N, C-alpha and C positions, 0 to 999 in steps of 0.2 A: 769483227771481233765481238763475242758475246760475253756478257757479264752475268755471273750468278748472283742474284739479289735475294735477300731474306724478305719474305712477304709475311704479313701478320693478318690473321683473320680478325676483323673488327668485332665480331660477335663473340667468338670463343677465345680470342687472344692466343690462338695457336700459330706457331711460327713454322715456315717451311721454305725450302729453296725454290726459286722461280722455275727451275728446270723440272721440279717434281710437283709443281703447284696443281692441286686438285681439291675441290671442295669436299671436306670430310662429312658434311651434313647437307647434302643436296636436297633432301626432302623437308628440311626444317625451314620455317619462315625466316627470311633475312631481309631487313629493310635496306641494306646496302648492296644487295646482290647485283643490281643493275650497274653499279659503279665499282664493283669488286675486282681488284686486279688479279686475285686468285682465279676467279671464274673466267675472267678474260683470257688469262694465260692457258687455262685448261681448254677453252674453246678453240683458241688459236692452234694449240698442239694437235687437237683432234682434226681441225680443218687441214692442217699440213699433212697429217697422216692420210687423210682421205684423198688429197691431191696426189700424194706419192703412190697410193694404191691404184688410183685411176690411171696415172701415167704408166705404171708397171703393166696394168692390164692392156693398155693400148699398145705398148711395145711388144707384148707377147702375141698380139693379134697380127702384128706386121711380119 
């Protein structure tokens, strides 16, 4: 069971849903980036997409 959570950017005070979490200012300096839940969720979503693409490519080879 997944919960959709509101995340708030510490620097810009922007609010977004956890499912759509994506840093809106990735090129700006941010002192909280290493502990930012928005950046973490974005990275996890990209990792999961990469895993799915890799799995799909392996299944197509079979």
